[in-house]
N, C-alpha and C positions, 0 to 999 in steps of 0.2 A: 502493500500501499502507498510507503516512503517512497518508494521509486516515481507510481503514478504522480503522487502528489509534486514531486521535481518537475515530471515532464508537464505538468499541466502550468507550474510556474515558469515553466521555459515559456510556453505558448502565450500566456497570460501575455509575459513583460513582449513579447515581439508583433504582437498584435497589436497592444499597447505605443510600439512605436510608430508604427506603420500609420496609427490611427493619430497621432501625434502631428507629424507630417502628412497628414492627408487634408485637416481640418482643421485642428487644433481646440477640439467640440471637447476637452475637460472640464464637470463640473467637479465642485467642489461639496463636500457635504456642511453644511454649517459649522456641527459641534466635533466631530475629529476629523474633517478633512481627508474625507476617504475616497478617494479617486472612484468613480462611475464614468465606465467607458458607454458610449450609443456602438450598437450593433450594427458590424460591420463585416461585409461581403467579400471573402478571400476569393481571388481567383486567379491559377497556378498559368504564369506568365512564360515558361516553359514547357515541352510537352513530358521533363525527367519532373521527378515527384522532390521537392525540395524549395521551392522560391511559390510565394504568391504574393503578388499586391491589392491591396483593396481596392476596387472595382472603379473607386473614384479618382481615381491615379492611374488608369488606363487610359492611351491617348487613344478611343478606339470605341463604337457603340458595341462592345461585346455584350451578347446575351447569352443569358444563364438560367439554368432549368434543375429541376432537380428530382429523382424517385419519387415521391410525391405529384406533386405537377402531369407526372405521368400517367399514374394512375386516376387522378385525378377525369386526365382529361379520355380515359380508358382506349388507349394508343394502343393499336397492333402490333408495328413498332416503329425506330428512332422515325423514317420516312413519313412515316402516319402524320407520328407526334408533330414535326416542324413541319408541314404542309400545313397545320392543323393553328400553329400556336406561333409558332417564330415568325418576326418580320422579314420580306426578302426573300421566304424560301418559297418557290413552289414548286411541287411534281411534275414531272410528264411518265404518265405510263405507259412507256410504247412497247414493254414486254408483253403488259399482260396480267404480271404477276403482283401480287401485293408487295411481296419482298422482294422485286426486281426495279422498282421505279428510279427513274432518275431524279435525284437531288438535285435543283439547280439554286444557287442561293447568290445575288446580288450578278445574276447572269453567268456562272458559275455552275459546273457540273460534276459531281460524284454517282457515277451510274455504276453497275456491274456489267452492260454491254458493252462487250470490247467494240470499239474504233467511238465512240463517243469522247470528245475530248474532255477531258480529265482536267479540273482547275480546283478543285479541294485535297485539301489532305486528312485524313481521319485517322487518331490515334486513340486506344485503346491503351488505359495505364499504364502511358509513354510508348507506346509499343504501336509505329505506322501500319496497320492493315491495308490501306492500297496495296495493290499484287502486283508482283514484279513485272508480272509478262505483258502488263498493259496500263500499271496506275487505277483499275478500276477497281470499282469498294463493293465485296459484297454484302449485302445489307442483313441478309439471311444468316451470316455466322458472327455476328453481334447480339450476344443472350440479353437480354431487355428487361429479364428478370434481375440480373446481376448487375446493372448500372444503380449507380446513386447522385452523379448529377454529371451533367451537361455544359459543356462553355460552347459557345461559337465563334470563332476569334475571327474579324470580318480585315481585309484588306491581305497586303503579301507581305505578310508577317514574315521576314527573314528565320523568324528564333525555330519556326514548325518546319525548315527543310525544303523541300522539292517538293513542287506540286503545289504549293502552297500559291496558286496565284491569283485568286478569288477571295479564299479563308480557311480556318481551319476549325477540323470538328474534336474536339478534346474530352472524351469519355474518360469519367473514376467509375470504379468498381464498388459495390460493398464489400464489407468485413464484420466480421463478428463482433468487433470494437465500437463499430457503430449502427451495424445493425442486431440488434441480439434478440433471440428469442424465437417464431416460427411463424410460417402460414401458406394454406393450400387453399386455392382457387379452381374456380373451374366455369366455363364459361362456352355455350350455347347457342345458334341462335341458325341466320338466315345462310344460303348456302351450303347448310350442313356443315356447318363449323363450329369442330367442340375443342376445346384447347382444357390443357392441364398445366395447374404451374405450381410448385411450392420453393420454399426458403427456409434455413432453419440457419442461425448461426449462434455461436456465445464467445464470452472473455471468459478470463480468471483473475483474481487481486492481482495477479504475476505477471499481467500483460499479456499475455498468451491467449489467441483469439483462433477462430475457425470459423468457416462460412460457406456453406454447399445450396445452390441453388440449380435449378433443372425446371424444362416442358416441354410440351411435347405438341405439336399443332398439329390437325388437320381440316381440311376444307378441299370442296369436291367443284370451288369457282360458281362463278356468275355466268361464264362463257363456256360456250361447248366444249368440250375435250381440257379441261382448264386446272386438275385437281393441286393441291399443295399439302407436302408432308415436312415439316419442321420441326426437328428434335435438337432441341440447343443441355448442352449441361459447361454449370460454373463449378470452380473450388476453389477458394485460398485460407489457406493460411499462415500464422504469422506471430508476430512478438512488438510490442511495446516497452518500453521502458523511458528511462530518460536521458540513456545512453546513446539508444538507437532506436529506430526500426526495420522489423525486416518482415520482408511476406512472400510466400511462392503462389503463384494462383494457376490452374490448370483450365482452358477453355478446351471444349469439343462442340462438334457441330456435325449432326448429320440432315441433308437437306435434299428434296427432289419437287422442284420446281417446275411445272409445266405451262409456259406464258407463250400462249401464242399468239401475241403483236398485233400489231396493227390489222385494219381492215379497212381492203376502201368502202365508202360513202353509201356506193350501190346495195354493195350485200349488207352494207350495217342495214340501211332503211328497208332491204329483205325481211331480215332475222337479225335483232340489237343482238344476240348473242353471239352472232358468226364467226366465224374465222378465216382465213383466207386458205392457208393447209396447215397440213396437222403431220406430226406434231412438232415443239417446242421445249425442247425439255434438255433441265441444266441437274445433275447431280452437282454434289459439293459433299467433301468428307473430310472436314476438317483439326485439327489437331493443336492446341498451345500450350506451352509454359513462359511464367514470366518469373523473374526475381527483381522486387524492387527491394534498396533497402539506404539507410541515411545515417551518417553517424555523424550524434553535435559534439562537433572539439569543444564548443563553449556552449554560453548564450548569444551568438552572432554569425557564428560560421557551422556551417554544415557542410558535408561530403553524401552527394546523393547518386547511387547506380542503379542502371537497368540494365538484367539480362535475358533474351529471349531466344528461342526456337520455333519455327511454328512452316506445318507442312501443311497444304491443301492441294487436296487430288480434286476434280474436274471433268464429269466428262457430259457431251452435248449428244442432240441427235436432233437435227434439224431435216422437217422435210421440206423440199422449195418447190419453185418451178423449176425446170431446165432450163435454161437460156439456151442452149443448143436447139430445141424445139423447133421445130417447122411447121404451123400448124397451116399451109399450103399445100403442106404432101398428103393424099386424099390417107393415106394408111399408114401415117404417123405414130411411134408410141414413145415410149420410156419421155413423157412429159413431166414428169416427178422425177427428183434427185435426195436419195438420201446422202444428207454431213453427218459425220461424225465427227467427233474431237477429244482427245484425253490429252490432261493438261496435268501435270507434277508438279507445283511451284514449293519452294523450300526454302525456308529466309533465316535467318539468324545475326544477333547483333547485340551490340550493347549503348551502352552511351555514362559518360560521366561527368557529373555536374559537382562547381564547386559554388558554395553562395556565402553571402558575407548581406548579413543586415543589420542595421543600425537603424536610430532615428533618422535619421536624414539620408542614407543610402543606403542599397537593395541592389549589391553586385552579384553576376553570377557570369562564371566563367565554365568550358565543357567541350565535350568534344562526342560525336555519333562515328559510330561504323553499323554499316548493313552490306548483308551477302548474300545474295540469293539464288540460288541453279531451278530451271525451267527443262522439265521435257516437254516438249510438244508435237501429236504428231495427228495426219488428221487422212479421213480417206473418205471419197463419197463414193455412190454405185445409182446407177439408172433403176428409173423402176417407172408403173402408173400413176396414177390419183385413181381413186375408189371416189364414190358421187360424195364422200363426205369430204375429200381432197385432201387423202392421206395415202402416201407414198406405200406400194405393195407392189408385189411382183417383183420385189429388187433382185438386182443381178449381183455378179462378185462388184466385191469393191476391191479397188484402185489406190493405192499410199498416193497422197499428193503434198504432203511435206510431212519430214519426221528432223525436228531441228534440234538440237542442242545450246541451251543459253545461260548463261549468268552475269547478275550485275555486282557491283563494287560498287557501295558508296559511302563518303568518308566525310564530316566536316567538323570545323571548330568552330564555338559560337560565343560569343558577352554580349550581354547588358546590364546595363547600369542605372538605376532610375536614383539622380539626386534633389534632394528637396531645396534648392535656391535659397526660397523663402519657407515658413512652412506650410503656406499654400500655395507654391507655387515649385511643381516637377519636371524636372527635365529629364526623357529620356533615351539615351543610345542606347545601339543594339548594330549587329553587327555578324554577318556567316560567311562563312569560306565554303562552300560546297565542288567535293570532285567526284564524279560518277565516270563509270567503266562498263560497256555493255558490249559481251561476247556472244556473236551466238556461231556454232559448228552444223553445218547441213551432212545430213548423217542419209542424203541419197544422192550428194557426191553431184556434179557440173550437171548441166540440164541437158540430153543429147542434142538436141536445139540450139541450142541458145551458147551453151558450153560455159553460163553461168553459174553462181550455188548462191548460198543463203549465208556464207563464209563472211564474217565483220566481225570489228573490232574497235568501235569509235570510244572516245574520251571525251567530256565535258565538263570546266569549271567555272565558278562564278562566285565573285565576292558582294553580296548583297548586303547596304547598309537598312537603316531606321533611325528616325529623331523625332520624337513627342514631345509636347508638352500641355499638361495639366495646371489648371487655375481654377483653383474652390473659393470664386469671388465672394463667397458667402455660403454661409450653414446651407444655403437651400438652392444654393447655384453651383456649378462645376463650367467649364470651356476647356476645351481639348482642340487640339490639332496634329497633324503629321504628317510625315513621309516615309511611305516606305518601299523596297525590292525584294520580287521573289523570283525564283525560275523554276525550269522544268528540263529535264533532261528526255529526250526523246524514248520510249521505253522498246523493248526488241521485238511485238508484233508490227510497231510503227514505221521501225525500221526497217525489216524485213518485206514492207505492202508501200511501199513509195513513191511506184514508178505506174504513172498515168498509160504508159504501156502494155504493160502486165499488169490487168485492173484482180482484185485478189475478193476473195469470197469471206466474210470473216462469221466466223471462225476459221472458216475451213481452206483459203489455199495463200502462199505468198510466195516471193518472189523477188529475184535479186535486184535492186533497190539502189537511187543513187542516196549518199547521204542527205540527213537532215541536221537543221542548226535548233539549237535549244530555245525553249523560248521563256521572252525574258518581261516580266508584268513591273511595270508599275502602279502606287495607289497613293492619292494625296484624300485627306480626312480632314472635317472640320465637323465642330456641331456644339451643341447645349446642352445641357442637362441637370435635374432639380426636379425639387419637391414642392407641393403648396399643404406646409401644415404633415401631419404624420399620416393624412389618409390618401395624400395624390401624390401621382409620383410622372415626370413628362420628363421626353427626352426629343431632339431635331438633331438633324446634321447629314450635309452633305457630303458628297464622295465621289472619285473619278477616278479608272483603274484604264494604263492603258498598257496593250500588250503587243509587243513585237515578236515575228517569226510566229503565231499563232500556227497550231499543228492542227489541220480539222479531218475528217476522211471524207472523200469525195466521192459520193455513192453515184454509183450508177443502175440502175435498172432495179428491177424485182428479187431477185435472189441473193441482195448483198454483197452486188457485186462493188468497185473503188478500187482507192488507191488512199495513203494519207502523202500532206503535200503541207511547205510552208506557206501561210498567206502573210501579204507584208503589216499587217496592222488591224489591230480591232481596237475597241475603246468601249467600257462601260460606265454610263454617268449617271448618277444617282439620287434619289432622298429619299430619306426616312424618318416619320412621325410617328409618335406614339406617346400615348397615355394610360395611364392603369390609377387603380384608387377604394378604395371599399369605405364603405359607409353602412354601420350596425351589420344587417342579416346579410345587405352585400358585397359582393366586389365583383371589377371588372377590369376589361383591357379594349384599346381601340388601337389598333397600329395601319397608317398607311403605308408605300413603298411605291416609288418610282425609280423604276432603272429604264435607261437606252441605251440598248445594244447597238452599235455598228460599226460596220467596216469601215475599216481609215483609209482604206488606198484601194486601188482598182485591183481588181481581179476577173479571169480567166477560169471559171470552174466548169465540171460538169453537170449538166443536166438532164439527163437525157430524155425524163418526162414532163419538161419544165417547154412551156410552147413558146416560150420565146429563145430555145437553141440556136445556133448559127446547123450547118449541114456538118458539122464534127462533131453535133452533143455536147456541146460548148454553152456555157451562159456567160456572158459578158457583167460583173459586180463591180459598179460604180460604187467610189468613193461614199459613204454617206449611207448605205442598203441596211435596212434593218437585219439583225440576225437572229434565223428562226428561233423558236423552240422557247419565247422569253418575251411573255406579255409584261405591257411597259406597266401596268396599274393595277396594285395589291391590296384589299382592304381585309382586315382580320377584326372581325369581336367576337370577345368572348363574357361571358355572363353568369354569376351564382349566387343559388342564394340559397341559404341555409334555411328554409320553412319550421323547421323547428331542432330542437336538438342534433337530433338522430336522422337526421330527413337533408336532402341537399339535391337541386337540380339545378343541370346546369345548360347553356346552350351556347352555340357560336355560329359565325357564321365564316366563310372561306368567299373574297370573290376577285376573279381577275378578267384582266382584258382581250382584244382577241391577239391572235401570235400566227407568225407566218411558218407555213410546216415547210420540212427539210428538204433541202433541191431548189424550195424557192427564194434563193439568199440573193439575187436582184431583185426581189419582189414585184419582180414584171409577170410572171405567169399569169394566161387570162383563157378564160374557158371559151371553148368553138363549139363546145356540144355535141363533137362529131369523134375528133382524133385527141381530144383533153376537156376533163369535163372538170367541172367546181374551181371553183378558188385561187385552191393556195394557198387559203388562212384557214383559222378553227374560229368560233364567234367566243367573246368572253361567257361568263357562265357565274353564278353563285350558287355556292350548296350549303344548306340548312344541318347543322346536328344538336341532337339533343344528349342528355344522360343526364341520371338520376340517380340515387345510394342511399342507402338506411340501414344504419347501424342499431342493430338489436341492444346489442348489449353484451361484456364476456364474449368481446372480439371476434363475433359474426357480423358480416356485410351480407347484404343483397345489392347490386348494382344491374344495371342494364343500361344500354345505347341505342339510340334511331341514326343510322346517316340518311343523309340524303332526307329529310323527312318530306319534300315538295318531288320526292323522284323526277327528278332535274335531266333531263337530258341533255349530256353535254362529250367535250372531249377535254382532254387535257395535254394531245401531243398530236403531231401527223409529221406525216413527210410524203411528198412526191415521188409515184411509183405506175409502174406499167399491172395494166389488169387485163389478161385476159379471160376471163369468166363472166358470166352475164346472171345468173340463172344459183341461187345461195344454195340450190339443194342436188348440183352433179358439178361434175367438171369439166364440165361439156364447152369449149373454147371458142371464143368469137375472133373478131378482129382487135389488134391489140392496141390501146388508149391508156392516156396519161391521164392518175387520177387521183385524188385527197386521201392515203389513206389514212386512218384517224385511229388514235388510242381511246377507246371510249371507257366513260367512266361509271361506277359501279349502279345499280337501280337501286330504288330501296330498300335498305336494310337494318336488322334487327337482332340485338343480341340481347342474354340474360346468361347473369351469373352470379356467382357465392365465393365471398373470402371468409374463412375462418383465422386470424391470426391469435397465438396465445405465448405464454411463456416471456413475454417483451417487455 
């Protein structure tokens, strides 16, 4: 018990020092002059545990949430929660599965889909979980039941390393120290959803703690042939004393996701549950071990370290339209193409950080190393399509790609927040990144071209950041800053960058010219504050300029295309938010505007775009809107505690229109014959309702209704070629360019029960 008291005293001194430098808000008791500190939210400013700043000292619009927020929103997973609750976030459900969403923040994306330009980094307990092969993020592998806190860091923050172009998502997990006790919950409802989740944890007087959480989820899905199976398990053991903290966590996930992607509007109008071709299946098997430790040298100095090992095995099965099929041949066969891939990704590495925390200075110096090994193989086999447009009568499979890849990234970083005045802080940061990507083609040279996929590319970059925060009063903070980040091309991008040899993602690669690394620069300024104790508000503006952005230039229905650098892109935006509480009511409202534009003239491939030239290219003038990003979004949340035991909540999200991918020049026009639809999708709003009732003794009943008014909408779209007219068959017709949409789910409801005990 004595060591815990010492540790608690140390934490109080550290928090007190931060608060003094933040706002000098210390009140003295009238008689004994006892110091009373206001509540302060501390946010980790680096992925490595060990250094945190009061939120009011961070020169950016950081967004945070807790496990309580996730449970109150009754969110299925992180993308679901962020899309409903966090400003400047929208989701494109282009894969058609709730665990495979593209999460967009300020116009940058974290997606599980290979080929999507990635611009957000995601960390779990200090470990970057962007996959080595394509920087993609598999949301189904992040255990929601184990999440303790969320911090969404905006901008090109160099401290979060590679791929942090538009922001970083930092997740922390629970422990027996923070979440003792046990709970179990079950949920069922629409789309034959049934899920079971449980957690248990404990701590001892000597500082030892342990925690276990697991969940299983099954759903048939609302669209045809779209089941989802997700199993996740998380366990952590550790110890906290006055001298050190250490914990070891193990994470495992087994998922089987079928997301049959976008569907032509013509087929959707015939049947809302329709899919284009079947199947589109992804199986993930992931294991990860993370060791985190901190040693408290004294009351001011801390050494923190992270070590990890991670393995993910992915298998995909895609039924596509065969691009070599000729509908003009009377006896044409082999309309379908079955593509399979196997990806094994092993990663390991670590980070080391020394930090110094005083009343006027927060300094951290550190280094990281990450190494990834990739084995990727793919096959394709021709076949026919049945009336459900499922690939059948498949012939012999042909191996198209078999490569081995390796990534090695290391960096050194430093950050210092210095209090020039008790109410004025200057933050200076910098990080040097060096990346090496190597690929070995195990199939040897191509017999026709003599080219191979062998490659060895190196990239390096120093990224700086500077920011100021000023607590103008106890109720007003002003901030501003500049930061820079970079992203090295991933192995899949380097292996598919030749416009003369298009690739089928994730199923074909070819020898290609080198790509440049992406460099992102962000400037941001804003104000935040409060009116009394019951109302908080914020307002900010930002601009992010990207140089040498890497985009997948799509061509055709079957996922063909290639990666290429484009000159310059820009995201410019405004964020406004207000939240408060009064009696039994709590509420929040946020508005976001983002103007995402190409800032240089480009020539891209757009074979389903009506403005294409004779070579299938489209001219994209500077100033064109980047597809997939709605300019305006509005989010409203309301909670009412009807009684001490009964709570009712309501939320609304609204997004403006967006251009379809493939319409980068915004010039596609329908002619009613060869090209259908506008190449845009309209704006939409969706209302959700939640309720919960606590019976006492740990028993709680909860329920949620999504899309209360059964709104028909689409969250994403792409221009592609369609040869089908009837939703009930695979009979072909003349090829035409259409807008393929990612339809939103209809009205649905779920009910669940939770029992918590021992905490």
